[in-house]
mmCIF file of the N, C-alpha and C atoms, coordinates in Angstrom:
data_MODEL
# 
_entry.id   MODEL 
# 
loop_
_atom_site.group_PDB 
_atom_site.id 
_atom_site.type_symbol 
_atom_site.label_atom_id 
_atom_site.label_alt_id 
_atom_site.label_comp_id 
_atom_site.label_asym_id 
_atom_site.label_entity_id 
_atom_site.label_seq_id 
_atom_site.pdbx_PDB_ins_code 
_atom_site.Cartn_x 
_atom_site.Cartn_y 
_atom_site.Cartn_z 
_atom_site.occupancy 
_atom_site.B_iso_or_equiv 
_atom_site.pdbx_formal_charge 
_atom_site.auth_seq_id 
_atom_site.auth_comp_id 
_atom_site.auth_asym_id 
_atom_site.auth_atom_id 
_atom_site.pdbx_PDB_model_num 
ATOM 1   N N  . MET A 1 1  ? -33.237 -61.416 52.059 1.00 0.00 ? 1  MET A N  1 
ATOM 2   C CA . MET A 1 1  ? -32.674 -60.533 53.047 1.00 0.00 ? 1  MET A CA 1 
ATOM 3   C C  . MET A 1 1  ? -31.766 -59.552 52.313 1.00 0.00 ? 1  MET A C  1 
ATOM 4   N N  . GLY A 1 2  ? -32.407 -58.536 51.777 1.00 0.00 ? 2  GLY A N  1 
ATOM 5   C CA . GLY A 1 2  ? -31.667 -57.587 50.982 1.00 0.00 ? 2  GLY A CA 1 
ATOM 6   C C  . GLY A 1 2  ? -31.271 -56.341 51.737 1.00 0.00 ? 2  GLY A C  1 
ATOM 7   N N  . GLU A 1 3  ? -30.358 -55.618 51.139 1.00 0.00 ? 3  GLU A N  1 
ATOM 8   C CA . GLU A 1 3  ? -29.867 -54.375 51.721 1.00 0.00 ? 3  GLU A CA 1 
ATOM 9   C C  . GLU A 1 3  ? -30.854 -53.231 51.490 1.00 0.00 ? 3  GLU A C  1 
ATOM 10  N N  . TRP A 1 4  ? -31.602 -53.292 50.383 1.00 0.00 ? 4  TRP A N  1 
ATOM 11  C CA . TRP A 1 4  ? -32.530 -52.230 50.015 1.00 0.00 ? 4  TRP A CA 1 
ATOM 12  C C  . TRP A 1 4  ? -33.965 -52.683 50.203 1.00 0.00 ? 4  TRP A C  1 
ATOM 13  N N  . PRO A 1 5  ? -34.851 -51.769 50.637 1.00 0.00 ? 5  PRO A N  1 
ATOM 14  C CA . PRO A 1 5  ? -36.264 -52.133 50.827 1.00 0.00 ? 5  PRO A CA 1 
ATOM 15  C C  . PRO A 1 5  ? -36.935 -52.537 49.515 1.00 0.00 ? 5  PRO A C  1 
ATOM 16  N N  . LEU A 1 6  ? -37.955 -53.371 49.626 1.00 0.00 ? 6  LEU A N  1 
ATOM 17  C CA . LEU A 1 6  ? -38.753 -53.742 48.465 1.00 0.00 ? 6  LEU A CA 1 
ATOM 18  C C  . LEU A 1 6  ? -39.561 -52.536 47.996 1.00 0.00 ? 6  LEU A C  1 
ATOM 19  N N  . SER A 1 7  ? -39.735 -52.439 46.697 1.00 0.00 ? 7  SER A N  1 
ATOM 20  C CA . SER A 1 7  ? -40.622 -51.397 46.179 1.00 0.00 ? 7  SER A CA 1 
ATOM 21  C C  . SER A 1 7  ? -42.056 -51.849 46.430 1.00 0.00 ? 7  SER A C  1 
ATOM 22  N N  . PRO A 1 8  ? -43.003 -50.929 46.419 1.00 0.00 ? 8  PRO A N  1 
ATOM 23  C CA . PRO A 1 8  ? -44.406 -51.341 46.585 1.00 0.00 ? 8  PRO A CA 1 
ATOM 24  C C  . PRO A 1 8  ? -44.836 -52.373 45.534 1.00 0.00 ? 8  PRO A C  1 
ATOM 25  N N  . LEU A 1 9  ? -44.350 -52.247 44.309 1.00 0.00 ? 9  LEU A N  1 
ATOM 26  C CA . LEU A 1 9  ? -44.692 -53.208 43.259 1.00 0.00 ? 9  LEU A CA 1 
ATOM 27  C C  . LEU A 1 9  ? -44.101 -54.584 43.553 1.00 0.00 ? 9  LEU A C  1 
ATOM 28  N N  . GLN A 1 10 ? -42.845 -54.638 43.987 1.00 0.00 ? 10 GLN A N  1 
ATOM 29  C CA . GLN A 1 10 ? -42.212 -55.915 44.330 1.00 0.00 ? 10 GLN A CA 1 
ATOM 30  C C  . GLN A 1 10 ? -42.972 -56.591 45.463 1.00 0.00 ? 10 GLN A C  1 
ATOM 31  N N  . ARG A 1 11 ? -43.321 -55.810 46.478 1.00 0.00 ? 11 ARG A N  1 
ATOM 32  C CA . ARG A 1 11 ? -44.039 -56.357 47.632 1.00 0.00 ? 11 ARG A CA 1 
ATOM 33  C C  . ARG A 1 11 ? -45.406 -56.892 47.212 1.00 0.00 ? 11 ARG A C  1 
ATOM 34  N N  . ALA A 1 12 ? -46.116 -56.156 46.361 1.00 0.00 ? 12 ALA A N  1 
ATOM 35  C CA . ALA A 1 12 ? -47.437 -56.590 45.888 1.00 0.00 ? 12 ALA A CA 1 
ATOM 36  C C  . ALA A 1 12 ? -47.330 -57.879 45.070 1.00 0.00 ? 12 ALA A C  1 
ATOM 37  N N  . LYS A 1 13 ? -46.328 -57.972 44.206 1.00 0.00 ? 13 LYS A N  1 
ATOM 38  C CA . LYS A 1 13 ? -46.144 -59.182 43.395 1.00 0.00 ? 13 LYS A CA 1 
ATOM 39  C C  . LYS A 1 13 ? -45.807 -60.385 44.279 1.00 0.00 ? 13 LYS A C  1 
ATOM 40  N N  . LEU A 1 14 ? -44.962 -60.163 45.267 1.00 0.00 ? 14 LEU A N  1 
ATOM 41  C CA . LEU A 1 14 ? -44.589 -61.239 46.180 1.00 0.00 ? 14 LEU A CA 1 
ATOM 42  C C  . LEU A 1 14 ? -45.795 -61.711 46.978 1.00 0.00 ? 14 LEU A C  1 
ATOM 43  N N  . LYS A 1 15 ? -46.563 -60.771 47.482 1.00 0.00 ? 15 LYS A N  1 
ATOM 44  C CA . LYS A 1 15 ? -47.769 -61.115 48.246 1.00 0.00 ? 15 LYS A CA 1 
ATOM 45  C C  . LYS A 1 15 ? -48.748 -61.906 47.384 1.00 0.00 ? 15 LYS A C  1 
ATOM 46  N N  . MET A 1 16 ? -48.968 -61.456 46.157 1.00 0.00 ? 16 MET A N  1 
ATOM 47  C CA . MET A 1 16 ? -49.898 -62.140 45.260 1.00 0.00 ? 16 MET A CA 1 
ATOM 48  C C  . MET A 1 16 ? -49.405 -63.551 44.924 1.00 0.00 ? 16 MET A C  1 
ATOM 49  N N  . ALA A 1 17 ? -48.105 -63.693 44.716 1.00 0.00 ? 17 ALA A N  1 
ATOM 50  C CA . ALA A 1 17 ? -47.549 -65.009 44.396 1.00 0.00 ? 17 ALA A CA 1 
ATOM 51  C C  . ALA A 1 17 ? -47.801 -65.999 45.536 1.00 0.00 ? 17 ALA A C  1 
ATOM 52  N N  . PHE A 1 18 ? -47.624 -65.564 46.776 1.00 0.00 ? 18 PHE A N  1 
ATOM 53  C CA . PHE A 1 18 ? -47.885 -66.454 47.903 1.00 0.00 ? 18 PHE A CA 1 
ATOM 54  C C  . PHE A 1 18 ? -49.372 -66.743 48.056 1.00 0.00 ? 18 PHE A C  1 
ATOM 55  N N  . GLU A 1 19 ? -50.206 -65.738 47.837 1.00 0.00 ? 19 GLU A N  1 
ATOM 56  C CA . GLU A 1 19 ? -51.654 -65.946 47.948 1.00 0.00 ? 19 GLU A CA 1 
ATOM 57  C C  . GLU A 1 19 ? -52.162 -66.934 46.899 1.00 0.00 ? 19 GLU A C  1 
ATOM 58  N N  . GLU A 1 20 ? -51.556 -66.932 45.718 1.00 0.00 ? 20 GLU A N  1 
ATOM 59  C CA . GLU A 1 20 ? -51.988 -67.822 44.637 1.00 0.00 ? 20 GLU A CA 1 
ATOM 60  C C  . GLU A 1 20 ? -51.291 -69.175 44.667 1.00 0.00 ? 20 GLU A C  1 
ATOM 61  N N  . SER A 1 21 ? -50.343 -69.349 45.557 1.00 0.00 ? 21 SER A N  1 
ATOM 62  C CA . SER A 1 21 ? -49.596 -70.609 45.617 1.00 0.00 ? 21 SER A CA 1 
ATOM 63  C C  . SER A 1 21 ? -50.431 -71.704 46.282 1.00 0.00 ? 21 SER A C  1 
ATOM 64  N N  . ASP A 1 22 ? -49.942 -72.916 46.188 1.00 0.00 ? 22 ASP A N  1 
ATOM 65  C CA . ASP A 1 22 ? -50.605 -74.071 46.793 1.00 0.00 ? 22 ASP A CA 1 
ATOM 66  C C  . ASP A 1 22 ? -50.043 -74.393 48.175 1.00 0.00 ? 22 ASP A C  1 
ATOM 67  N N  . LEU A 1 23 ? -49.317 -73.470 48.765 1.00 0.00 ? 23 LEU A N  1 
ATOM 68  C CA . LEU A 1 23 ? -48.760 -73.719 50.093 1.00 0.00 ? 23 LEU A CA 1 
ATOM 69  C C  . LEU A 1 23 ? -49.892 -73.925 51.090 1.00 0.00 ? 23 LEU A C  1 
ATOM 70  N N  . PRO A 1 24 ? -49.762 -74.919 51.958 1.00 0.00 ? 24 PRO A N  1 
ATOM 71  C CA . PRO A 1 24 ? -50.839 -75.213 52.910 1.00 0.00 ? 24 PRO A CA 1 
ATOM 72  C C  . PRO A 1 24 ? -50.810 -74.335 54.157 1.00 0.00 ? 24 PRO A C  1 
ATOM 73  N N  . TYR A 1 25 ? -50.073 -73.238 54.126 1.00 0.00 ? 25 TYR A N  1 
ATOM 74  C CA . TYR A 1 25 ? -50.003 -72.359 55.286 1.00 0.00 ? 25 TYR A CA 1 
ATOM 75  C C  . TYR A 1 25 ? -49.852 -70.911 54.820 1.00 0.00 ? 25 TYR A C  1 
ATOM 76  N N  . GLN A 1 26 ? -50.130 -69.992 55.728 1.00 0.00 ? 26 GLN A N  1 
ATOM 77  C CA . GLN A 1 26 ? -50.029 -68.570 55.443 1.00 0.00 ? 26 GLN A CA 1 
ATOM 78  C C  . GLN A 1 26 ? -48.585 -68.113 55.570 1.00 0.00 ? 26 GLN A C  1 
ATOM 79  N N  . VAL A 1 27 ? -48.164 -67.232 54.695 1.00 0.00 ? 27 VAL A N  1 
ATOM 80  C CA . VAL A 1 27 ? -46.803 -66.696 54.726 1.00 0.00 ? 27 VAL A CA 1 
ATOM 81  C C  . VAL A 1 27 ? -46.874 -65.207 55.047 1.00 0.00 ? 27 VAL A C  1 
ATOM 82  N N  . ASP A 1 28 ? -46.135 -64.799 56.072 1.00 0.00 ? 28 ASP A N  1 
ATOM 83  C CA . ASP A 1 28 ? -46.026 -63.383 56.412 1.00 0.00 ? 28 ASP A CA 1 
ATOM 84  C C  . ASP A 1 28 ? -44.778 -62.833 55.732 1.00 0.00 ? 28 ASP A C  1 
ATOM 85  N N  . ILE A 1 29 ? -44.931 -61.729 55.045 1.00 0.00 ? 29 ILE A N  1 
ATOM 86  C CA . ILE A 1 29 ? -43.816 -61.119 54.329 1.00 0.00 ? 29 ILE A CA 1 
ATOM 87  C C  . ILE A 1 29 ? -43.270 -59.964 55.158 1.00 0.00 ? 29 ILE A C  1 
ATOM 88  N N  . LEU A 1 30 ? -41.990 -60.049 55.480 1.00 0.00 ? 30 LEU A N  1 
ATOM 89  C CA . LEU A 1 30 ? -41.304 -58.976 56.191 1.00 0.00 ? 30 LEU A CA 1 
ATOM 90  C C  . LEU A 1 30 ? -40.173 -58.472 55.309 1.00 0.00 ? 30 LEU A C  1 
ATOM 91  N N  . ASP A 1 31 ? -40.081 -57.177 55.147 1.00 0.00 ? 31 ASP A N  1 
ATOM 92  C CA . ASP A 1 31 ? -39.020 -56.568 54.357 1.00 0.00 ? 31 ASP A CA 1 
ATOM 93  C C  . ASP A 1 31 ? -37.806 -56.375 55.257 1.00 0.00 ? 31 ASP A C  1 
ATOM 94  N N  . TRP A 1 32 ? -36.814 -57.228 55.091 1.00 0.00 ? 32 TRP A N  1 
ATOM 95  C CA . TRP A 1 32 ? -35.639 -57.256 55.959 1.00 0.00 ? 32 TRP A CA 1 
ATOM 96  C C  . TRP A 1 32 ? -34.998 -55.869 56.081 1.00 0.00 ? 32 TRP A C  1 
ATOM 97  N N  . ALA A 1 33 ? -34.857 -55.174 54.969 1.00 0.00 ? 33 ALA A N  1 
ATOM 98  C CA . ALA A 1 33 ? -34.189 -53.871 54.974 1.00 0.00 ? 33 ALA A CA 1 
ATOM 99  C C  . ALA A 1 33 ? -34.982 -52.817 55.745 1.00 0.00 ? 33 ALA A C  1 
ATOM 100 N N  . ALA A 1 34 ? -36.271 -53.038 55.918 1.00 0.00 ? 34 ALA A N  1 
ATOM 101 C CA . ALA A 1 34 ? -37.116 -52.058 56.604 1.00 0.00 ? 34 ALA A CA 1 
ATOM 102 C C  . ALA A 1 34 ? -37.307 -52.378 58.090 1.00 0.00 ? 34 ALA A C  1 
ATOM 103 N N  . LEU A 1 35 ? -36.774 -53.501 58.551 1.00 0.00 ? 35 LEU A N  1 
ATOM 104 C CA . LEU A 1 35 ? -36.945 -53.892 59.951 1.00 0.00 ? 35 LEU A CA 1 
ATOM 105 C C  . LEU A 1 35 ? -35.942 -53.181 60.855 1.00 0.00 ? 35 LEU A C  1 
ATOM 106 N N  . ARG A 1 36 ? -36.350 -52.925 62.092 1.00 0.00 ? 36 ARG A N  1 
ATOM 107 C CA . ARG A 1 36 ? -35.431 -52.358 63.082 1.00 0.00 ? 36 ARG A CA 1 
ATOM 108 C C  . ARG A 1 36 ? -34.312 -53.373 63.342 1.00 0.00 ? 36 ARG A C  1 
ATOM 109 N N  . PRO A 1 37 ? -33.084 -52.916 63.561 1.00 0.00 ? 37 PRO A N  1 
ATOM 110 C CA . PRO A 1 37 ? -31.966 -53.832 63.814 1.00 0.00 ? 37 PRO A CA 1 
ATOM 111 C C  . PRO A 1 37 ? -32.215 -54.789 64.984 1.00 0.00 ? 37 PRO A C  1 
ATOM 112 N N  . ASP A 1 38 ? -32.872 -54.335 66.060 1.00 0.00 ? 38 ASP A N  1 
ATOM 113 C CA . ASP A 1 38 ? -33.115 -55.227 67.194 1.00 0.00 ? 38 ASP A CA 1 
ATOM 114 C C  . ASP A 1 38 ? -34.115 -56.325 66.819 1.00 0.00 ? 38 ASP A C  1 
ATOM 115 N N  . PHE A 1 39 ? -35.071 -56.009 65.955 1.00 0.00 ? 39 PHE A N  1 
ATOM 116 C CA . PHE A 1 39 ? -36.028 -57.029 65.511 1.00 0.00 ? 39 PHE A CA 1 
ATOM 117 C C  . PHE A 1 39 ? -35.337 -58.043 64.612 1.00 0.00 ? 39 PHE A C  1 
ATOM 118 N N  . ARG A 1 40 ? -34.445 -57.574 63.736 1.00 0.00 ? 40 ARG A N  1 
ATOM 119 C CA . ARG A 1 40 ? -33.653 -58.495 62.895 1.00 0.00 ? 40 ARG A CA 1 
ATOM 120 C C  . ARG A 1 40 ? -32.863 -59.462 63.776 1.00 0.00 ? 40 ARG A C  1 
ATOM 121 N N  . ASP A 1 41 ? -32.234 -58.909 64.815 1.00 0.00 ? 41 ASP A N  1 
ATOM 122 C CA . ASP A 1 41 ? -31.438 -59.749 65.720 1.00 0.00 ? 41 ASP A CA 1 
ATOM 123 C C  . ASP A 1 41 ? -32.302 -60.838 66.353 1.00 0.00 ? 41 ASP A C  1 
ATOM 124 N N  . ASN A 1 42 ? -33.520 -60.486 66.758 1.00 0.00 ? 42 ASN A N  1 
ATOM 125 C CA . ASN A 1 42 ? -34.424 -61.474 67.357 1.00 0.00 ? 42 ASN A CA 1 
ATOM 126 C C  . ASN A 1 42 ? -34.793 -62.567 66.353 1.00 0.00 ? 42 ASN A C  1 
ATOM 127 N N  . LEU A 1 43 ? -34.969 -62.198 65.104 1.00 0.00 ? 43 LEU A N  1 
ATOM 128 C CA . LEU A 1 43 ? -35.298 -63.194 64.089 1.00 0.00 ? 43 LEU A CA 1 
ATOM 129 C C  . LEU A 1 43 ? -34.134 -64.139 63.820 1.00 0.00 ? 43 LEU A C  1 
ATOM 130 N N  . LEU A 1 44 ? -32.923 -63.630 63.921 1.00 0.00 ? 44 LEU A N  1 
ATOM 131 C CA . LEU A 1 44 ? -31.742 -64.444 63.629 1.00 0.00 ? 44 LEU A CA 1 
ATOM 132 C C  . LEU A 1 44 ? -31.419 -65.457 64.720 1.00 0.00 ? 44 LEU A C  1 
ATOM 133 N N  . VAL A 1 45 ? -31.878 -65.203 65.945 1.00 0.00 ? 45 VAL A N  1 
ATOM 134 C CA . VAL A 1 45 ? -31.599 -66.129 67.045 1.00 0.00 ? 45 VAL A CA 1 
ATOM 135 C C  . VAL A 1 45 ? -32.269 -67.474 66.756 1.00 0.00 ? 45 VAL A C  1 
ATOM 136 N N  . GLY A 1 46 ? -31.476 -68.489 66.638 1.00 0.00 ? 46 GLY A N  1 
ATOM 137 C CA . GLY A 1 46 ? -32.006 -69.831 66.411 1.00 0.00 ? 46 GLY A CA 1 
ATOM 138 C C  . GLY A 1 46 ? -32.499 -70.081 64.996 1.00 0.00 ? 46 GLY A C  1 
ATOM 139 N N  . SER A 1 47 ? -32.239 -69.144 64.083 1.00 0.00 ? 47 SER A N  1 
ATOM 140 C CA . SER A 1 47 ? -32.705 -69.350 62.709 1.00 0.00 ? 47 SER A CA 1 
ATOM 141 C C  . SER A 1 47 ? -31.647 -70.073 61.891 1.00 0.00 ? 47 SER A C  1 
ATOM 142 N N  . GLN A 1 48 ? -32.063 -70.558 60.749 1.00 0.00 ? 48 GLN A N  1 
ATOM 143 C CA . GLN A 1 48 ? -31.151 -71.232 59.836 1.00 0.00 ? 48 GLN A CA 1 
ATOM 144 C C  . GLN A 1 48 ? -31.393 -70.680 58.440 1.00 0.00 ? 48 GLN A C  1 
ATOM 145 N N  . SER A 1 49 ? -30.332 -70.247 57.794 1.00 0.00 ? 49 SER A N  1 
ATOM 146 C CA . SER A 1 49 ? -30.453 -69.667 56.469 1.00 0.00 ? 49 SER A CA 1 
ATOM 147 C C  . SER A 1 49 ? -30.664 -70.751 55.418 1.00 0.00 ? 49 SER A C  1 
ATOM 148 N N  . LEU A 1 50 ? -31.527 -70.476 54.464 1.00 0.00 ? 50 LEU A N  1 
ATOM 149 C CA . LEU A 1 50 ? -31.732 -71.385 53.340 1.00 0.00 ? 50 LEU A CA 1 
ATOM 150 C C  . LEU A 1 50 ? -30.825 -71.006 52.183 1.00 0.00 ? 50 LEU A C  1 
ATOM 151 N N  . LEU A 1 51 ? -30.110 -69.912 52.305 1.00 0.00 ? 51 LEU A N  1 
ATOM 152 C CA . LEU A 1 51 ? -29.176 -69.443 51.295 1.00 0.00 ? 51 LEU A CA 1 
ATOM 153 C C  . LEU A 1 51 ? -27.804 -69.278 51.915 1.00 0.00 ? 51 LEU A C  1 
ATOM 154 N N  . HIS A 1 52 ? -26.790 -69.397 51.085 1.00 0.00 ? 52 HIS A N  1 
ATOM 155 C CA . HIS A 1 52 ? -25.455 -69.063 51.549 1.00 0.00 ? 52 HIS A CA 1 
ATOM 156 C C  . HIS A 1 52 ? -24.812 -68.163 50.506 1.00 0.00 ? 52 HIS A C  1 
ATOM 157 N N  . ARG A 1 53 ? -23.886 -67.372 50.935 1.00 0.00 ? 53 ARG A N  1 
ATOM 158 C CA . ARG A 1 53 ? -23.225 -66.422 50.052 1.00 0.00 ? 53 ARG A CA 1 
ATOM 159 C C  . ARG A 1 53 ? -21.909 -67.016 49.566 1.00 0.00 ? 53 ARG A C  1 
ATOM 160 N N  . SER A 1 54 ? -21.609 -66.740 48.319 1.00 0.00 ? 54 SER A N  1 
ATOM 161 C CA . SER A 1 54 ? -20.313 -67.124 47.764 1.00 0.00 ? 54 SER A CA 1 
ATOM 162 C C  . SER A 1 54 ? -19.769 -65.916 47.026 1.00 0.00 ? 54 SER A C  1 
ATOM 163 N N  . THR A 1 55 ? -18.635 -66.061 46.397 1.00 0.00 ? 55 THR A N  1 
ATOM 164 C CA . THR A 1 55 ? -18.080 -64.950 45.643 1.00 0.00 ? 55 THR A CA 1 
ATOM 165 C C  . THR A 1 55 ? -18.931 -64.628 44.424 1.00 0.00 ? 55 THR A C  1 
ATOM 166 N N  . ARG A 1 56 ? -19.817 -65.532 44.034 1.00 0.00 ? 56 ARG A N  1 
ATOM 167 C CA . ARG A 1 56 ? -20.701 -65.320 42.892 1.00 0.00 ? 56 ARG A CA 1 
ATOM 168 C C  . ARG A 1 56 ? -22.059 -64.785 43.321 1.00 0.00 ? 56 ARG A C  1 
ATOM 169 N N  . GLY A 1 57 ? -22.288 -64.561 44.600 1.00 0.00 ? 57 GLY A N  1 
ATOM 170 C CA . GLY A 1 57 ? -23.578 -64.074 45.067 1.00 0.00 ? 57 GLY A CA 1 
ATOM 171 C C  . GLY A 1 57 ? -24.313 -65.133 45.844 1.00 0.00 ? 57 GLY A C  1 
ATOM 172 N N  . ALA A 1 58 ? -25.622 -64.950 46.029 1.00 0.00 ? 58 ALA A N  1 
ATOM 173 C CA . ALA A 1 58 ? -26.431 -65.886 46.807 1.00 0.00 ? 58 ALA A CA 1 
ATOM 174 C C  . ALA A 1 58 ? -26.737 -67.113 45.988 1.00 0.00 ? 58 ALA A C  1 
ATOM 175 N N  . GLU A 1 59 ? -26.595 -68.253 46.606 1.00 0.00 ? 59 GLU A N  1 
ATOM 176 C CA . GLU A 1 59 ? -26.910 -69.526 45.969 1.00 0.00 ? 59 GLU A CA 1 
ATOM 177 C C  . GLU A 1 59 ? -27.679 -70.395 46.953 1.00 0.00 ? 59 GLU A C  1 
ATOM 178 N N  . ALA A 1 60 ? -28.421 -71.319 46.447 1.00 0.00 ? 60 ALA A N  1 
ATOM 179 C CA . ALA A 1 60 ? -29.153 -72.245 47.319 1.00 0.00 ? 60 ALA A CA 1 
ATOM 180 C C  . ALA A 1 60 ? -28.171 -73.105 48.096 1.00 0.00 ? 60 ALA A C  1 
ATOM 181 N N  . ALA A 1 61 ? -28.474 -73.336 49.345 1.00 0.00 ? 61 ALA A N  1 
ATOM 182 C CA . ALA A 1 61 ? -27.640 -74.197 50.181 1.00 0.00 ? 61 ALA A CA 1 
ATOM 183 C C  . ALA A 1 61 ? -27.765 -75.634 49.731 1.00 0.00 ? 61 ALA A C  1 
ATOM 184 N N  . PRO A 1 62 ? -26.680 -76.410 49.877 1.00 0.00 ? 62 PRO A N  1 
ATOM 185 C CA . PRO A 1 62 ? -26.748 -77.838 49.475 1.00 0.00 ? 62 PRO A CA 1 
ATOM 186 C C  . PRO A 1 62 ? -27.658 -78.639 50.358 1.00 0.00 ? 62 PRO A C  1 
# 
């Protein structure tokens, strides 16, 4: 969930990584920075973050 949109190269690499992964389900990639604010709000309702922010930046949640 970044402030800046993904570049086309970043998006392509991310898409390819998921396509080549062994995940047993399909992953939809949404560029947080490119989403409308109302759509972001809808996604946040009832969601749970897998990351938390600290003074050192984003870290994995315990």
